[in-house]
N, C-alpha and C positions, 0 to 999 in steps of 0.2 A: 487548545490555545495556539494560535498561529505565531510563529517566532520570527521568521524572516522569509523574504522571497528572493529567488533568482541569484542566490549566492552559492556558487558551486563549493560544496564541502566534499572532500575526497575520501576521508577516512575518519576513524574514531578520534585520532589525535587532533585533527583539525576541528572536529565537532566539539570536543571537550573545550578547546580554546574559545570557540565561537559562543558556546553556552555560558561562558563567564559573564556575559552581558545580561543574562536572564536569571535573576536571583530566585524566581519562583520555580525554577527547574530543580528537582531533587538531585542530590549528589549521586544517587544510584538510579540507573535507568537502563532499559534495554533499547536497542536501536532496530528499527524495521525499515526496510526499503520497499516502496510501493510503486507500481506503475499504473497510471490511469491510461489504459490503452484504448485508443479509438480505432474502429474498423473503417473500411472504405466508405461507408455511408455516414461517417462522423458520429457513430454511436459508441458510447462508453461500454466496455466489456466488464461485467461483474460476474462473480461466481457466487453460488448459493452455498453458504457454510453448512457443513455436515455435522452429524452427531459426535464425531471425535474431536471437534474443535474445542479449544480451551474456554472459549467464551462466545457469547452472542450467536449461539447455534441457530441455523436456519435463516439467518439474516444475509443480505447481499453484502459482498466484500469485493474490494479490488484485488488485483494479483500482486503478490509479494509476500514478504515474511521477515523473520528475524535475521539480523546480521550475525554471522558466526565469527569466532576468533580467527578461524583459518581463512576468512575472506580477505583478499589483498586490499580491496577498496570497496566503496559502496556500489559502484556500477557493476563490479564483478559479482558482488553479493546478489544484486538484482538479476543479473543474467542467470546465476545459479537458481534463484527462486523461480524465475520464469520457466526454466526447463523442468524443475521439480514439480511445478503445478500444472503446466499446460503441455509438457512434453517437448520434444525437439522438432516436431513437424511444423510448428508455428514460428514464423519469423516476426518477432516483435522488436521493432527498432526503438531503442531507448533515446529519448530526446532530452530536452532541457529539464533542469531541476525546477519544478513548479512551486514548491513550498516545503517548509519544514514546520512541523507542529509537535506539540507536547500534550500528552494526555495520560490519565491514570485510568486503568481498567481493572475489573475484578476477574481474576483467574479462578474459574470454577473448580479446576482440578486441584490447585494448591490451596484454595479458599483464602486467598490473600490478594491485596491490591498490588498492581504492577505499574510502574512508571514507564512510559514509552516516549521515545523521540521517533517521529515518522519523517522520512525523507520521501517526498512524492515527486516522481518524474512523469513527464508527459511521454506517452508512447504511441506507436502506430503499428497495428497489425498489417504488415506488408503482404504476407501470403501465408498459405498453409492452414492447417486445421488445429483447433484447440482440442486437446483430449483431456480427459479427466485422469490425471496421473495419481491422485490420492482420493479414491472414491469414498472413503470414510470421512474425509474432510471437505469434499467438494461434490455437491449434488448435481451440478451442471452450470452452464453459462447462460447469462441473460444479457441482452444488449438494449440500451436505451439512449435516445437523444437527450441532450441537456434539457431539463424541464419536464421530461416524461416519467421519470422514476418516482414512485411513491417513497418519500424519504423515511416513512415509518418502517419500510422494508430494509433499510440500510443499517449496518452496524453503526454504533456511535462514532467510531473512527472514520468509517467510510462516509458517514453523513457530513462530518466536518470537511473532509477532503473533497467531497462532491460539491459542497458549497464554494470552496475555493476555486475548483476547476470551473464551475458554472460562471463565477465572476470573471475569471481570467480568460476563458476560452468560449464562453457563450456568445451568441450573436446579439 
């Protein structure tokens, strides 16, 4: 469920305040920061989820992950996640906040539903190489122009974010 667009939310305190407008959002939720990174050919970079992922194994996913309590703000969390997932050889510039969404997923490890708030940022791969920093969670990178990816290959969260990105940045 898409919550709002283009409103910069800096941290969990600001997010909690902003979410008061949305009664459908559960009181308890995890926050994830995601970058929809475009390469020089304007293709979106996805990673193929590996067998150690909590859910939706072998589906395509964007780059990002859970915000930790130690993260000073959402952009710092995303910078940390980018380095954790693609290494420090790739220069991915984090751009505007593109969307905020809310979803419930099923965590196969804990066998429980998990509520998520996703903050999606537009990004650009400026230079460098993407490496697989977590081989048990990432089987490799795939790149697609908007409109080329088979949406059945996307995780449910990536599918919603891809649709938002397609509307917002498609030609």
